[in-house]
C-alpha positions in Angstrom: 0.0 -0.1 -0.1 1.3 3.4 -0.9 2.5 5.6 2.0 0.5 8.8 2.5 2.5 11.8 1.5 2.5 15.1 3.5 -0.7 17.0 2.9 -0.5 19.8 0.4 -1.3 22.6 2.9 1.8 21.8 5.1 3.6 23.9 2.4 1.2 26.8 2.4 1.7 30.2 3.7 -1.1 32.6 4.1 -1.3 36.3 2.8 -4.1 38.9 2.8 -5.7 37.6 5.8 -5.7 34.0 4.6 -7.5 34.9 1.3 -4.2 34.1 -0.8 -1.7 31.2 -0.2 1.7 30.7 -1.4 3.7 27.5 -1.3 7.4 26.5 -1.4 7.8 23.3 -3.2 11.2 21.5 -3.0 12.1 20.3 -6.5 15.6 18.8 -5.9 18.3 18.5 -3.3 21.5 19.8 -4.8 23.8 19.3 -1.7 27.4 18.8 -2.9 26.6 19.5 -6.5 26.9 23.2 -7.0 29.9 25.5 -6.2 29.5 28.4 -3.8 27.1 30.6 -5.9 28.5 33.9 -4.5 31.7 33.5 -6.5 29.7 33.3 -9.8 28.1 35.4 -12.4 24.8 33.1 -13.1 22.2 33.2 -15.9 19.1 31.1 -15.5 16.7 29.6 -18.3 13.1 29.8 -17.8 10.6 27.0 -17.9 12.5 24.7 -15.7 15.7 25.3 -17.7 19.4 25.2 -16.8 21.5 27.6 -15.2 25.1 28.7 -16.5 27.9 29.8 -14.1 31.0 31.7 -14.8 33.5 32.7 -12.3 33.4 36.3 -11.2 36.8 37.6 -11.6 36.1 40.5 -9.4 36.2 37.9 -6.5 39.1 35.9 -5.0 38.2 32.3 -5.1 40.0 29.6 -3.0 40.8 27.0 -5.6 40.5 23.4 -4.3 40.5 20.1 -5.8 36.6 20.0 -5.9 36.6 23.1 -8.3 39.6 22.8 -10.6 37.6 23.9 -13.8 36.5 27.0 -12.4 40.0 28.3 -11.7 40.1 28.7 -15.5 37.8 31.0 -17.6 35.1 28.6 -18.1 31.3 28.5 -18.2 29.6 25.6 -16.8 25.9 24.6 -17.3 23.9 22.7 -14.7 20.5 21.3 -14.6 18.1 22.5 -11.8 18.9 19.1 -10.2 22.4 20.3 -10.1 23.7 17.7 -12.7 26.5 19.1 -14.9 25.3 19.3 -18.6 28.3 21.0 -20.5 31.4 23.0 -19.9 33.1 25.1 -22.4 36.3 27.2 -22.1 36.0 31.0 -22.6 39.5 31.2 -23.6 38.7 29.7 -26.9 35.8 32.1 -27.4 37.8 35.1 -26.4 40.1 34.8 -29.4 41.4 38.4 -28.7 41.1 38.1 -24.8 38.1 40.3 -25.0 36.1 40.4 -21.9 32.6 38.5 -21.5 30.0 41.2 -21.1 26.8 39.1 -20.6 25.4 35.7 -21.2 21.8 34.5 -21.1 19.4 31.9 -22.4 17.3 31.8 -25.5 13.8 30.3 -25.8 15.4 27.1 -27.3 17.9 26.6 -24.5 20.8 28.1 -26.1 23.2 30.0 -24.3 24.1 33.4 -25.8 27.6 34.7 -24.9 28.4 38.2 -25.9 31.8 39.8 -25.5 33.1 43.6 -25.5 34.0 43.5 -29.0 30.4 42.8 -30.1 30.9 39.3 -31.0 28.4 36.7 -29.7 28.0 33.0 -29.8 25.0 30.8 -29.6 26.0 27.4 -27.8 23.7 24.5 -27.6 23.7 21.8 -24.9 26.3 19.9 -26.8 28.9 22.9 -27.1 28.3 23.3 -30.8 27.9 27.1 -31.6 27.0 29.6 -34.2 28.9 33.0 -34.1 27.7 36.3 -35.1 28.8 40.0 -34.7 27.0 43.4 -33.9 28.9 44.9 -36.6 32.1 47.0 -37.0 30.6 50.1 -35.3 30.0 48.1 -32.1 33.6 46.5 -32.4 35.1 50.0 -32.6 32.9 51.6 -29.9 32.9 48.5 -27.8 30.2 47.0 -25.7 29.9 47.8 -22.1 26.6 46.1 -21.1 23.9 44.1 -22.5 20.4 42.6 -21.6 19.6 39.1 -23.3 16.0 38.1 -23.3 14.6 34.9 -25.0 14.2 36.2 -28.5 17.0 38.7 -28.7 19.4 41.1 -27.1 19.9 44.7 -26.5 23.5 45.9 -26.1 24.9 49.2 -24.8 27.8 50.5 -26.8 30.6 52.6 -25.3 29.2 55.6 -26.9 26.0 55.0 -24.7 23.7 54.2 -27.5 21.7 51.1 -27.7 21.7 48.3 -30.4 18.9 45.6 -30.7 19.2 42.2 -32.3 16.0 40.6 -33.1 15.8 36.9 -33.1 18.9 34.5 -33.1 19.5 34.2 -36.9 22.4 36.8 -37.1 20.3 39.7 -38.1 21.8 43.1 -38.4 21.7 45.1 -35.1 19.1 48.1 -35.0 19.9 51.2 -33.3 17.2 52.4 -30.9 16.4 56.0 -30.2 19.2 57.8 -28.5 18.5 58.5 -24.8 21.2 61.1 -24.5 22.9 59.5 -21.7 26.3 61.3 -20.4 27.1 58.2 -18.2 25.9 54.5 -17.7 22.5 54.2 -16.2 22.4 53.0 -12.6 20.3 50.1 -13.8 18.1 49.0 -16.6 15.9 46.3 -18.0 14.3 45.3 -21.3 10.6 44.3 -21.9 10.5 41.9 -24.9 8.5 42.6 -28.0 5.9 40.1 -27.2 5.0 41.8 -23.9 4.6 45.1 -25.1 1.7 47.1 -26.8 3.8 48.3 -29.7 5.2 44.9 -30.5 8.6 46.4 -30.3 11.2 46.0 -27.6 11.3 48.6 -24.9 14.2 49.5 -22.9 13.9 51.1 -19.3 16.9 52.9 -18.0 17.3 54.4 -14.4 19.0 57.7 -14.9 19.3 60.0 -11.9 16.0 60.1 -10.2 13.9 59.3 -13.3 13.6 56.5 -16.0 13.8 56.9 -19.6 11.6 54.5 -21.8 13.4 53.9 -25.2 12.0 52.1 -28.2 13.1 52.2 -31.8 11.2 55.3 -32.2 11.6 57.7 -29.3 13.3 58.0 -25.8 10.7 59.5 -23.3 11.6 60.8 -19.9 8.8 59.3 -17.4 9.7 62.4 -15.0 10.0 60.4 -11.8 11.5 61.7 -8.6 12.0 58.6 -6.6 15.2 57.3 -8.2 17.8 56.3 -8.8 16.9 52.7 -8.9 19.2 49.8 -8.1 17.1 47.1 -9.6 14.3 47.6 -12.4 12.4 44.2 -13.0 9.4 43.9 -15.3 6.6 41.2 -14.7 6.6 38.3 -16.9 3.5 39.7 -18.8 5.3 42.9 -19.1 2.3 44.9 -17.5 4.0 45.8 -14.1 7.4 47.0 -13.1 9.3 46.6 -9.6 11.6 49.2 -8.8 14.0 49.3 -5.9 15.7 52.4 -4.5 19.1 52.9 -3.0 17.4 53.5 0.3 15.6 50.1 0.0 12.0 51.0 -1.1 10.2 48.6 -3.4 7.7 50.4 -5.4 5.5 48.6 -8.0 3.9 50.6 -10.9 2.4 49.8 -14.2 4.9 49.9 -17.2 3.2 53.1 -18.6 3.8 54.7 -15.2 0.2 55.7 -14.8 -0.6 53.7 -11.8 1.4 53.2 -8.5 0.3 49.8 -7.2 2.3 49.1 -4.0 5.1 50.2 -1.8 7.2 48.3 0.7 10.3 49.5 2.8 12.6 46.5 2.6 15.0 48.0 5.1 12.4 47.4 7.7 13.0 43.7 8.0 16.6 44.2 9.0 18.3 42.1 6.3 22.1 42.3 6.4 24.0 43.2 3.3 22.9 44.4 -0.2 20.0 43.3 -2.3 21.1 40.5 -4.7 17.9 40.1 -6.9 14.4 41.5 -7.4 12.4 39.0 -9.3 8.8 38.5 -9.8 6.9 35.4 -8.6 4.5 34.9 -11.4 2.6 38.2 -12.1 1.3 38.6 -8.5 4.1 39.0 -6.2 7.8 40.0 -5.9 10.9 38.3 -4.5 13.7 40.3 -3.0 16.7 38.2 -2.0 19.8 38.7 0.1 22.4 36.2 0.9 20.5 33.5 2.9 17.2 35.3 2.9 14.2 35.5 0.2 11.4 38.1 1.0 8.2 37.6 -0.8 6.2 40.9 -1.0 2.4 40.5 -2.0 0.2 43.0 -4.0 -1.1 44.4 -0.6 2.3 44.9 1.0 2.1 41.4 3.0 5.3 39.6 3.2 6.6 36.1 3.6 10.2 35.2 4.5 12.1 32.3 3.5 15.6 31.3 4.8 18.5 29.6 3.2 21.9 28.3 4.3 23.7 30.3 1.8 23.5 32.5 -1.3 20.7 31.8 -3.9 19.9 32.6 -7.5 16.4 33.1 -8.6 14.6 32.7 -12.0 11.3 34.2 -12.7 8.8 31.7 -14.1 5.3 32.3 -15.7 3.8 30.8 -12.8 6.1 31.5 -9.9 9.8 31.9 -9.3 12.5 29.3 -9.0 14.9 29.5 -6.1 18.4 27.8 -6.7 20.8 27.3 -3.7 24.0 25.5 -3.0 21.9 22.7 -1.3 18.4 22.9 -2.7 16.3 23.9 -5.7 12.9 25.5 -4.8 9.7 26.5 -6.7 7.9 29.3 -4.8 4.5 30.0 -6.4 0.9 31.2 -5.6 -1.4 28.2 -4.7 -3.5 27.6 -7.8 -7.3 28.5 -7.3 -8.3 24.8 -7.8 -6.0 23.6 -5.2 -7.1 26.1 -2.7 -10.7 25.2 -3.4 -10.1 21.5 -2.6 -7.5 21.5 0.1 -8.3 24.8 2.0 -9.1 23.8 5.5 -12.9 23.8 6.1 -13.6 24.4 2.3 -17.4 23.8 1.5 -16.6 24.1 -2.3 -18.2 21.3 -4.6 -14.7 20.0 -5.4 -13.6 19.9 -1.8 -16.8 17.8 -1.0 -16.3 15.6 -4.1 -12.7 14.9 -2.8 -14.0 14.2 0.8 -16.6 11.9 -0.7 -13.9 9.9 -2.6 -11.9 9.6 0.6 -14.9 8.2 2.3 -15.6 5.8 -0.3 -12.1 4.6 -0.4 -12.5 4.0 3.4 -15.9 2.2 2.8 -17.8 4.9 4.6 -21.6 5.6 3.8 -20.9 9.2 3.9 -19.8 9.3 0.4 -23.2 8.8 -1.0 -24.7 11.7 1.2 -21.8 14.0 0.0 -22.3 13.4 -3.7 -26.1 14.1 -3.3 -25.4 17.4 -1.8 -23.3 18.6 -4.9 -25.2 16.8 -7.7 -25.9 19.9 -9.6 -22.2 21.2 -9.4 -20.8 17.7 -9.8 -19.5 18.4 -13.3 -17.6 21.5 -12.4 -16.2 19.7 -9.2 -15.0 16.8 -11.5 -13.1 19.3 -13.7 -11.7 21.3 -10.9 -10.2 18.1 -9.4 -8.6 17.3 -12.8 -7.1 20.8 -13.0 -5.8 20.4 -9.4 -4.2 17.2 -10.2 -2.0 19.0 -12.9 -0.9 21.8 -10.3 0.2 19.2 -7.5 3.9 18.1 -7.6 3.8 15.0 -5.9 2.4 11.8 -7.8 0.4 10.7 -4.8 -1.8 13.7 -4.7 -2.1 13.7 -8.5 -3.4 10.1 -8.4 -5.8 11.0 -5.5 -7.3 13.9 -7.3 -7.8 12.0 -10.5 -9.4 9.2 -8.5 -11.7 11.7 -7.1 -12.5 13.1 -10.5 -13.1 9.6 -11.7 -15.2 8.7 -9.0 -17.5 11.8 -9.5 -17.6 11.3 -13.2 -19.2 7.8 -12.5 -22.4 9.6 -10.9 -22.8 11.9 -14.3 -25.0 10.7 -17.1 -23.0 12.5 -19.9 -19.5 13.4 -19.4 -16.7 14.1 -21.9 -13.6 12.4 -20.5 -11.1 13.9 -23.0 -9.8 16.3 -20.2 -9.4 13.6 -17.9 -7.5 11.5 -20.3 -5.3 14.4 -21.4 -4.3 15.2 -17.8 -3.4 11.8 -17.2 -1.1 11.7 -20.3 0.4 15.2 -19.3 1.3 14.1 -15.8 3.0 11.0 -17.0 5.2 13.2 -19.3 5.8 15.7 -16.5 6.7 13.2 -13.9 9.1 11.6 -16.3 11.0 14.8 -17.1 11.0 16.0 -13.5 13.1 12.9 -12.2 16.3 14.2 -11.1 18.5 12.4 -13.7 16.4 14.3 -16.5 16.2 17.5 -14.4 13.5 19.5 -16.2 11.0 20.7 -13.4 8.3 21.7 -15.7 5.1 22.6 -14.2 1.7 22.2 -15.9 1.3 25.9 -16.5 4.9 26.1 -18.2 3.9 23.0 -20.1 0.8 24.6 -21.5 2.6 27.9 -22.0 5.2 26.1 -24.4 4.1 22.9 -26.2 4.7 19.2 -26.2 6.7 19.5 -29.2 9.1 22.4 -27.6 9.6 19.6 -24.7 10.6 17.2 -27.2 13.0 19.5 -28.6 14.6 20.1 -25.3 14.9 16.5 -24.5 16.8 16.0 -27.9 19.1 18.8 -27.3 20.2 16.9 -24.0 20.9 13.7 -26.4 17.9 12.1 -24.4 16.6 10.6 -27.6 15.0 7.5 -26.1 12.9 9.3 -23.6 12.0 11.8 -26.4 10.9 9.0 -28.6 8.8 7.4 -25.9 7.1 10.6 -25.2 6.6 11.2 -28.9 4.9 8.0 -29.2 2.9 8.2 -26.1 1.5 11.7 -27.1 1.0 10.4 -30.9 3.6 13.1 -32.1 5.7 12.4 -35.1 9.4 11.0 -34.2 10.9 13.1 -37.1 12.6 15.7 -35.0 14.1 13.2 -32.6 15.5 10.8 -35.3 16.9 13.6 -37.1 18.9 14.9 -34.2 19.8 11.4 -33.2 21.1 10.8 -36.6 23.2 13.9 -36.7 24.6 13.1 -33.2 25.4 9.5 -34.5 27.2 10.8 -37.6 29.2 13.4 -35.4 30.4 10.8 -32.9 31.1 7.7 -35.5 34.4 7.1 -36.6 36.1 4.8 -39.2 36.0 1.0 -38.1 39.3 -0.5 -36.7 39.0 -3.6 -39.1 40.5 -1.8 -42.0 42.9 0.9 -42.8 42.7 4.3 -44.7 40.0 4.5 -47.1 38.6 1.0 -46.5 38.0 1.8 -42.9 36.2 4.9 -43.6 34.0 3.2 -46.3 33.1 0.5 -44.0 32.2 3.0 -41.2 30.1 4.8 -43.8 28.2 1.8 -44.8 27.6 0.8 -41.2 26.4 4.2 -40.1 24.1 4.6 -43.2 22.6 1.2 -42.5 22.0 1.8 -38.8 20.3 5.2 -39.6 18.0 3.8 -42.4 17.1 0.8 -40.4 16.1 2.9 -37.5 14.1 5.4 -39.5 12.2 2.5 -41.2 11.6 0.8 -37.9 10.2 3.9 -36.0 8.4 5.5 -38.8 10.5 8.4 -39.6 9.2 8.4 -43.2 9.0 12.4 -43.2 12.6 12.8 -42.1 14.7 14.4 -44.9 17.7 12.3 -45.5 19.3 15.3 -47.3 19.3 17.2 -44.0 21.1 14.5 -42.3 23.5 14.0 -45.2 24.4 17.7 -44.9 25.4 17.0 -41.4 27.5 14.1 -42.6 29.1 16.6 -45.1 29.8 19.3 -42.7 31.8 16.9 -40.6 33.8 15.7 -43.4 32.0 12.6 -44.2 31.5 12.9 -47.8 31.1 9.2 -48.5 28.5 8.8 -45.8 26.7 12.0 -47.1 26.4 10.4 -50.7 25.0 7.0 -49.3 22.5 8.7 -47.3 21.4 10.9 -50.4 20.5 7.6 -52.3 17.7 7.2 -49.7 16.3 10.7 -50.3 13.1 10.4 -52.1 12.9 14.1 -53.5 15.3 14.9 -56.0 14.8 18.6 -55.2 16.4 18.0 -51.9 19.1 15.5 -53.1 20.5 17.6 -55.9 21.4 20.8 -54.3 23.5 19.1 -51.7 25.2 17.0 -54.4 26.2 20.2 -56.2 27.6 21.6 -52.8 29.5 18.5 -52.4 30.8 18.8 -55.9 29.3 15.6 -56.9 28.5 17.0 -60.3 27.9 13.8 -62.5 25.8 12.3 -59.9 23.6 15.7 -59.3 23.0 15.7 -62.9 22.0 12.0 -63.2 19.6 12.4 -60.2 18.1 15.3 -61.8 17.6 13.5 -65.1 16.3 10.6 -63.1 13.5 12.8 -61.5 12.2 13.8 -64.9 12.0 17.5 -63.7 13.2 19.6 -66.5 13.5 22.7 -64.4 15.7 20.8 -61.9 17.9 19.5 -64.8 18.3 23.1 -66.2 19.2 24.2 -62.6 22.1 21.8 -62.5 23.2 22.5 -66.1 23.3 26.3 -65.6 25.1 25.7 -62.1 27.7 23.5 -63.7 28.1 25.8 -66.7 28.9 28.7 -64.3 31.3 26.9 -62.0 33.2 24.5 -64.3 35.7 25.3 -67.1 33.8 24.8 -70.5 35.9 21.7 -71.6 35.1 19.9 -68.3 31.5 20.9 -68.3 31.1 19.3 -71.9 33.2 16.5 -71.0 30.9 15.6 -68.1 27.7 15.6 -70.1 29.5 13.6 -73.2 30.9 10.9 -70.7 27.4 10.3 -69.1 26.4 8.0 -71.8 22.6 7.3 -72.4 21.8 8.1 -68.8 22.6 11.8 -69.4 21.4 11.9 -72.9 18.2 13.9 -71.9 20.4 16.4 -70.2 22.4 16.8 -73.4 19.2 17.4 -75.4 17.7 20.0 -72.9 21.2 21.7 -73.0 20.9 22.1 -76.7 17.4 23.2 -76.6 18.5 25.9 -74.0 21.6 26.9 -76.0 19.8 27.2 -79.3 17.4 29.8 -77.7 19.7 31.6 -75.3 23.4 30.9 -76.0 24.4 29.9 -79.4 28.1 30.2 -78.6 27.8 27.6 -75.9 25.9 25.4 -78.5 28.7 25.8 -81.1 31.3 25.0 -78.4 29.3 21.9 -77.3 28.9 20.5 -80.9 32.7 21.3 -81.7 33.8 19.5 -78.4 31.7 16.4 -79.2 32.9 16.3 -82.7 29.3 16.8 -84.1 30.1 17.9 -87.6 26.7 17.7 -89.1 25.0 19.5 -86.1 27.8 22.2 -86.4 27.0 22.5 -90.0 23.3 22.8 -89.8 23.8 25.3 -86.9 25.9 27.5 -89.3 23.3 27.2 -92.1 20.6 28.3 -89.5 22.6 31.3 -88.4 23.3 32.2 -92.0 19.7 32.2 -92.9 19.1 34.9 -90.2 22.1 37.2 -91.4 21.5 40.3 -93.4 25.2 41.2 -94.0 26.4 39.3 -97.4 29.9 38.7 -96.4 28.7 37.3 -93.0 26.3 35.1 -94.6 29.0 33.9 -97.1 31.3 33.1 -94.2 28.8 31.2 -92.4 27.9 29.1 -95.5 31.5 28.4 -96.0 31.9 27.2 -92.3 29.0 24.8 -93.0 30.7 23.6 -96.1 34.0 22.9 -94.2 32.1 20.9 -91.6 30.2 18.8 -94.1 33.4 18.3 -96.0 34.9 16.6 -92.8 32.4 14.1 -92.8 33.0 11.5 -95.6 29.1 10.4 -95.5 28.1 14.2 -96.2 30.1 15.0 -99.5 26.9 15.8 -101.3 26.1 18.4 -98.7 29.5 19.8 -99.0 29.2 20.1 -102.7 25.9 21.8 -102.2 27.4 24.2 -99.8 30.2 25.0 -102.4 27.9 25.7 -105.1 25.8 28.0 -102.6 29.1 30.1 -101.8 29.5 30.5 -105.6 26.1 31.6 -106.2 26.2 34.1 -103.4 29.5 35.4 -104.5 28.1 35.8 -108.2 25.0 37.5 -106.8 27.4 40.2 -105.1 28.9 40.9 -108.4 25.6 41.2 -110.2 24.5 43.8 -107.6 27.5 45.7 -108.1 27.2 45.8 -111.9 23.6 47.1 -111.3 25.0 49.7 -109.1 22.9 48.2 -106.3 19.5 49.0 -108.1 18.6 45.5 -108.4 18.6 43.0 -105.5 20.0 39.6 -106.4 21.7 38.5 -103.1 20.1 35.5 -101.5 17.9 34.5 -104.5 17.7 30.8 -105.9 19.3 30.1 -109.4 15.8 30.3 -111.1 15.1 33.7 -109.4 18.4 35.0 -110.3 18.1 34.0 -113.9 14.7 35.6 -114.0 15.9 38.9 -112.4 18.8 38.9 -115.0 16.2 38.5 -118.0 13.9 41.1 -116.7 16.7 43.7 -116.3 18.2 43.1 -119.6 21.2 41.1 -118.4 20.9 38.2 -120.9 24.6 37.5 -121.1 24.9 37.2 -117.3 22.0 34.9 -117.5 23.6 32.6 -120.1 26.9 32.5 -118.0 24.9 31.7 -114.8 23.0 28.8 -116.8 26.3 27.4 -118.1 28.2 27.6 -114.9 25.6 26.0 -112.8 24.5 23.7 -115.8 20.8 24.8 -115.6 18.9 22.7 -118.1 17.6 24.5 -121.2 14.2 23.0 -120.5 14.0 24.9 -117.1 
């Protein structure tokens, strides 16, 4: 029999005269797993994400055997459970010894690291990175500070101007409105675009006694008089702002500065030392932390104090705040309404009565029937509230109890759609799996809804937890393509040539083995929509060209195969695949690409050596060249020793020419090509006579002083023109030279 867990209300603390409750849920014990946090600069990722630590060079750290890595310039990443996920050296990044200005997390759990020269890198959890720059101006002026949010960053240059980067694809930075600063602000914060009314990033700068609100259009002085502020912290929804003065006054206002909502004098609690952080607990309360103390300030000025054995670091979540200490990781949040309705002492809500009825039923008490009758009209809503509360509880024991109560009440309803019940059961299985300390993703139900199941799958694959990601994908009826693609990429990057052979043989053996393994896995797990070209590209990037080619053989879309083959300079294979596809546009794409890149002789030789398989490409090339590039067609015929085709091309061009000398030259060229083919002696003779006729016609036009047109006429027309214009002697000579019969 399962042991009963501590009642949920044991973790509750009341505020606002017992109308609102907050709870501190221990997520993980991290004793002995994390270093002393006071010695490090820390960045936390939302939605139960990891934390990154870099040694604070301004502090003197006692180096021990337990912390050798941190004596060097390193950034180390830990899961919320204290498990090490990644370590990379900053020295490699700081190629010119530039100082790290700021690092923070993106929405897809990549670590953005920015240095003072305006160069930033995006590291995934495997240590791979993409590098970008804020531009030459940022490099010249230098970067003195920055704020990194999930979908971009805002950097402050040495000239005290603000540069915004939207997204993480390496876009060019945009210069925001100039706030006209003469010195760096006391503190500042960024409200991301998705949380502002204008849908543009907004920067809040604490300058002297006031705050400047800066966006891409203007800088507005809010004309405050309570500053300067040591901390500026916007709420997760971007509607409220927490400001802390140097004297310790916590002031909560709306982000448009039109409403003052609350004030609290933090100095009244007698905390020692400086305030470390001011973070929001959801959108309802504010957490102010000192070393060893966390103070929760509610909307009406009520407070709750939480004590820790050492320094802490807090991460704002959509439904609370995560507190990371050297020995514990907690989640502090407002108790959800459904949980309050059910578990609040002396609660008489329908859901509380239903839960009590289930408890009575499980103890075989007749009280259960009476309780159900009392809430019969509200039974459906009570069932729904029990289902919702199950998702909000952390302990699996209480999740099962609440779902059992919902199922018990559902049995008394004539009509009830069980979809929500089934979905919640599935969701809780997934959440409990990823919350396990070895996985270390303490995702809440609200955070899971805020993102999506596919986003969770991506997070698992980025940690190389492919088996769990595949099982969850199957459980939730999601396609496994993303997981399989990532798994294949990792497999390729980590695989090495086999030891059974040497040199090229070993590499080929490894290529065959890895290719077969990937294809078999895809076929077994139904990765039919995975693009082999994407995986082949990864193989090409890590220097496995042979493996890339083998993988491309399994790609069903020629439009995906061919571009990568061209990139790999597998020219003949790319052209063959394009021809096999039957897509003339694709064939033309390959031909034009190769014509542009290869020397002309190599280009023609590739087509000529292709035999019958590339014959369609040869024909398409001729069609294109005949219409668009006759010089290329002439060169192609010449390189392929096509005398007859070259001759007919000359004749075709001659028929379009107006200049007599050019026409004669072109016909002579045709005669030369025909004469080089022993089977075309008749055509060569005809061309010779045609040249003679054209030359004679030129002479006739000269004798007629250009008044009579002869050039280009047939023999019969030439004779007729001579007779009409009284040139009978010339007509007789033409008849004799060209052996025209008397009858004609």
